[in-house]
C-alpha positions as CSV (number, residue, x, y, z in Angstrom):
1,M,-37.3,-10.1,3.0
2,Q,-34.2,-9.7,0.9
3,K,-33.7,-7.4,-2.2
4,E,-32.8,-8.3,-5.6
5,F,-29.4,-7.5,-6.8
6,F,-30.2,-6.4,-10.4
7,Q,-33.3,-4.6,-9.9
8,E,-32.0,-2.5,-7.1
9,L,-28.8,-1.7,-9.4
10,Q,-31.3,-0.7,-12.5
11,N,-33.0,1.8,-9.9
12,I,-29.5,3.2,-9.1
13,L,-27.9,3.1,-12.1
14,Y,-30.8,5.2,-13.8
15,E,-31.3,7.8,-11.2
16,K,-30.7,11.3,-12.3
17,N,-30.1,13.2,-9.2
18,T,-26.4,12.8,-8.4
19,T,-26.7,13.3,-4.5
20,I,-29.6,10.9,-4.2
21,K,-27.7,8.3,-6.7
22,F,-24.4,8.3,-4.4
23,H,-26.2,8.1,-1.4
24,Y,-28.3,4.5,-2.8
25,F,-24.9,3.1,-4.1
26,Q,-23.2,3.5,-0.4
27,N,-26.2,1.6,1.1
28,F,-26.6,-0.9,-1.4
29,Y,-22.8,-1.4,-1.6
30,E,-22.3,-1.8,1.5
31,D,-25.3,-4.5,1.8
32,F,-23.8,-6.2,-1.3
33,K,-20.4,-6.9,0.7
34,S,-22.9,-8.2,3.3
35,R,-24.4,-10.5,0.9
36,K,-27.9,-9.7,1.5
37,F,-29.3,-9.7,-1.9
38,I,-30.4,-12.8,-4.4
39,F,-29.4,-12.7,-7.7
40,N,-32.5,-13.0,-10.1
41,H,-30.2,-13.8,-13.5
42,E,-33.7,-14.2,-15.3
43,H,-34.1,-10.3,-14.9
44,Q,-34.4,-8.3,-18.2
45,S,-32.0,-5.8,-18.5
46,I,-33.8,-2.1,-19.9
47,F,-31.2,0.5,-21.7
48,K,-31.9,4.0,-22.0
49,K,-29.8,7.2,-22.3
50,N,-28.4,7.9,-19.0
51,T,-26.8,11.4,-19.6
52,S,-26.9,14.0,-16.4
53,Q,-29.3,16.4,-16.4
54,Q,-26.5,19.2,-15.5
55,I,-24.7,19.0,-18.7
56,T,-24.5,20.0,-22.1
57,L,-23.4,17.7,-24.9
58,L,-21.4,18.7,-27.7
59,H,-19.5,16.7,-30.2
60,P,-16.4,15.9,-29.5
61,T,-14.9,17.8,-32.4
62,R,-16.9,21.3,-31.2
63,I,-15.5,21.2,-27.6
64,R,-12.6,23.6,-27.4
65,R,-9.7,22.2,-25.2
66,P,-7.3,24.8,-23.4
67,K,-3.8,24.6,-24.3
68,F,-2.3,26.6,-21.8
69,V,-3.2,26.8,-17.9
70,N,-3.0,30.4,-17.4
71,S,-6.6,31.2,-16.0
72,T,-8.4,29.9,-13.2
73,H,-11.3,29.5,-16.2
74,A,-8.8,27.0,-18.0
75,L,-7.6,25.1,-15.1
76,A,-11.3,24.6,-14.1
77,K,-12.4,23.3,-18.1
78,I,-9.4,21.0,-18.2
79,I,-10.5,19.4,-14.7
80,H,-14.2,19.5,-15.3
81,S,-13.4,17.3,-18.4
82,V,-11.7,14.7,-16.3
83,A,-14.7,14.8,-13.8
84,H,-16.7,14.0,-16.7
85,I,-14.9,11.2,-17.5
86,E,-15.0,9.5,-13.7
87,F,-18.8,10.2,-13.5
88,N,-19.3,8.5,-16.8
89,A,-16.8,5.6,-15.6
90,I,-19.3,5.7,-12.3
91,N,-22.1,4.1,-15.1
92,L,-19.8,2.1,-17.0
93,A,-19.1,0.3,-13.9
94,L,-22.7,0.2,-12.8
95,D,-24.3,-1.0,-15.8
96,A,-21.4,-3.9,-16.2
97,S,-22.4,-4.8,-13.2
98,Y,-26.3,-4.7,-14.0
99,R,-26.0,-6.1,-17.4
100,F,-24.2,-8.9,-17.5
101,K,-25.7,-12.0,-16.1
102,N,-24.4,-15.3,-14.8
103,L,-21.0,-14.5,-14.0
104,P,-18.7,-15.6,-11.1
105,L,-19.7,-13.4,-8.3
106,Q,-16.0,-11.6,-8.4
107,F,-17.3,-10.3,-11.5
108,Y,-19.8,-8.1,-9.2
109,Y,-17.5,-7.5,-6.6
110,D,-15.2,-6.4,-9.2
111,W,-17.3,-4.1,-10.8
112,L,-19.2,-2.6,-7.8
113,E,-15.6,-1.9,-6.3
114,V,-14.5,0.0,-9.7
115,A,-18.0,2.1,-9.3
116,D,-17.1,2.9,-5.6
117,E,-13.5,4.2,-6.9
118,E,-14.9,6.0,-9.3
119,I,-17.3,8.0,-7.2
120,K,-14.5,8.9,-5.0
121,H,-12.6,10.4,-7.9
122,F,-15.6,12.4,-9.3
123,K,-16.0,13.9,-6.0
124,L,-12.3,14.7,-5.3
125,L,-12.5,16.5,-8.6
126,N,-15.8,18.1,-7.9
127,S,-14.1,19.0,-4.8
128,V,-11.6,20.9,-6.7
129,L,-13.9,22.7,-9.3
130,K,-16.2,24.0,-6.2
131,E,-12.9,25.3,-4.9
132,L,-12.1,27.3,-8.0
133,G,-16.0,28.7,-8.0
134,Y,-17.5,26.2,-10.6
135,K,-19.4,22.7,-10.8
136,Y,-19.9,20.2,-13.1
137,G,-22.2,21.0,-15.8
138,N,-20.7,24.5,-16.2
139,F,-19.1,23.4,-19.2
140,P,-20.3,21.5,-22.4
141,V,-18.9,17.7,-22.7
142,H,-19.1,15.2,-25.2
143,D,-20.9,11.3,-24.9
144,N,-18.5,9.3,-26.5
145,L,-18.2,6.7,-23.3
146,E,-21.9,6.5,-23.5
147,S,-21.8,6.1,-27.1
148,A,-19.2,3.0,-26.5
149,L,-21.6,1.5,-23.9
150,E,-24.8,1.4,-26.0
151,A,-22.4,0.1,-28.9
152,T,-21.6,-2.9,-26.2
153,K,-24.4,-3.7,-24.4
154,D,-25.2,-7.0,-25.8
155,S,-21.8,-8.6,-25.8
156,L,-19.7,-9.1,-22.5
157,S,-16.5,-9.4,-24.6
158,F,-17.0,-6.3,-26.4
159,R,-17.9,-4.2,-22.9
160,M,-14.7,-5.4,-21.1
161,G,-12.5,-4.9,-24.7
162,V,-13.9,-1.7,-25.8
163,V,-14.8,0.4,-22.7
164,H,-13.1,-1.0,-20.2
165,R,-9.7,-2.6,-22.2
166,G,-9.9,-0.2,-24.6
167,L,-11.3,3.5,-23.6
168,E,-10.4,3.1,-19.9
169,A,-6.7,2.5,-21.0
170,K,-7.0,5.2,-23.2
171,G,-7.4,7.3,-20.0
172,L,-4.2,6.1,-18.8
173,D,-2.2,7.4,-22.0
174,A,-3.8,10.8,-21.2
175,N,-2.9,11.1,-18.1
176,P,0.6,12.2,-18.3
177,F,-0.2,14.9,-21.0
178,V,-2.7,16.3,-18.2
179,V,-0.4,16.1,-15.4
180,Q,2.4,18.2,-17.9
181,K,-0.2,20.8,-18.7
182,L,-1.1,21.1,-15.5
183,Q,2.2,21.5,-14.2
184,S,2.8,25.1,-16.2
185,S,-0.2,26.5,-13.5
186,N,0.9,28.7,-10.7
187,H,-2.5,28.1,-9.1
188,S,-2.4,27.5,-5.5
189,I,-4.4,24.4,-5.6
190,K,-1.7,22.7,-8.2
191,N,-0.3,20.2,-5.8
192,L,-3.3,19.0,-4.4
193,L,-4.8,18.3,-7.7
194,M,-1.3,16.7,-8.6
195,E,-2.4,14.4,-5.6
196,Y,-5.7,13.6,-6.8
197,L,-4.4,12.8,-10.3
198,E,-1.9,10.4,-8.8
199,I,-4.4,8.6,-6.8
200,I,-6.7,8.6,-9.8
201,L,-4.1,6.9,-12.1
202,N,-3.2,4.0,-9.5
203,D,-7.0,3.4,-9.1
204,E,-7.6,3.8,-12.9
205,I,-4.2,1.0,-13.5
206,K,-6.5,-1.5,-11.4
207,H,-10.0,-0.6,-13.2
208,V,-8.1,-1.2,-16.6
209,K,-6.5,-4.5,-15.4
210,K,-10.1,-5.7,-14.1
211,G,-11.0,-5.1,-17.7
212,D,-8.2,-6.9,-19.3
213,T,-8.9,-9.9,-17.1
214,W,-12.4,-10.4,-17.7
215,W,-12.1,-9.3,-21.3
216,K,-9.5,-12.6,-21.4
217,F,-12.5,-14.4,-19.8
218,A,-15.2,-13.7,-22.0
219,N,-13.3,-13.5,-25.2
220,Q,-11.2,-16.6,-24.7
221,N,-8.7,-15.9,-27.3
222,R,-11.3,-15.9,-30.1
223,Y,-9.9,-12.7,-31.4
224,D,-7.0,-10.2,-30.7
225,F,-7.2,-6.8,-29.4
226,I,-6.6,-5.0,-32.7
227,E,-9.3,-6.8,-34.4
228,L,-11.3,-5.3,-31.4
229,C,-10.0,-1.8,-32.8
230,K,-10.8,-2.7,-36.4
231,T,-14.3,-4.0,-35.5
232,F,-15.2,-0.6,-33.4
233,K,-13.0,1.8,-35.5
234,Q,-15.3,4.5,-34.3
235,F,-13.7,4.5,-30.9
236,S,-10.0,5.5,-31.1
237,L,-9.2,2.5,-28.1
238,A,-5.8,4.2,-27.8
239,G,-3.7,7.5,-27.2
240,K,-1.6,9.2,-29.6
241,K,1.0,8.4,-27.2
242,L,0.6,5.3,-25.2
243,N,1.4,5.2,-21.5
244,I,3.4,2.1,-21.6
245,Q,4.3,1.6,-18.1
246,A,0.8,1.7,-17.0
247,R,-0.6,-0.3,-19.7
248,I,1.5,-3.1,-18.7
249,K,0.7,-2.8,-14.9
250,A,-2.6,-3.3,-16.4
251,G,-1.9,-6.2,-18.3
252,F,-1.2,-5.5,-21.9
253,T,2.3,-6.8,-22.8
254,Q,5.2,-4.7,-24.7
255,E,5.0,-6.2,-27.8
256,E,1.1,-5.5,-27.6
257,C,1.5,-1.9,-27.0
258,E,4.2,-2.0,-29.8
259,V,1.4,-3.3,-32.6
260,I,-1.4,-1.1,-31.0
261,E,0.6,2.1,-31.3
262,K,1.7,1.1,-35.1
263,F,-2.2,0.2,-35.8
264,Y,-2.9,3.9,-34.9
265,S,-0.1,5.7,-36.3
């Protein structure tokens, strides 16, 4: 008997045990690529808070970020913040695949591929944390991405624009600053970490490109990106300094980047 795609994915999305979640997903993903599922597009999606039991949540303004990487503790804290973004990105990709129905099969291929890559990113960063004597959950984090997921749960256009073309592209903007900060570290693990961050950046460009593609698919030129920034002003959809080179690879134009920079200046 064939399993139903959305119900199986719901079980994975809301699984609280990370080890079990990742194991279930790998089996699910292999079955998906082998086309072993049926799709019931009448399936009714549910929504519930999906925060890992491992973490402590604080408001973003209460989280203290190290200015200098002058200790193992400071290094671990920076890596932990990136790992948290990657963990959230797993759920964001799974939720997109689960929540939005009656779409081309390529949509589900795209976002399950993203989820698979985000799991790999998280595992890479978590391995570095363990090497330093820490683990995911040792530092408080914010739930900004989870809030954006909830705010866009009823609109494919908003989800793709705000989360995958907005907040994920903001991650592209942040990458050079994280790299620059880590360059000052003398820790022996620095070179390996730089290698991991390069892998993550290259994959994230592809992820934002997918967000760009599906935002344009859903939006059909009804509004431009700046209108989205205005509508969702509670979320800053760009960094203080844009990574224009990465953004252009991900589907933005030079002109659009200039308009976004001006809007957030």
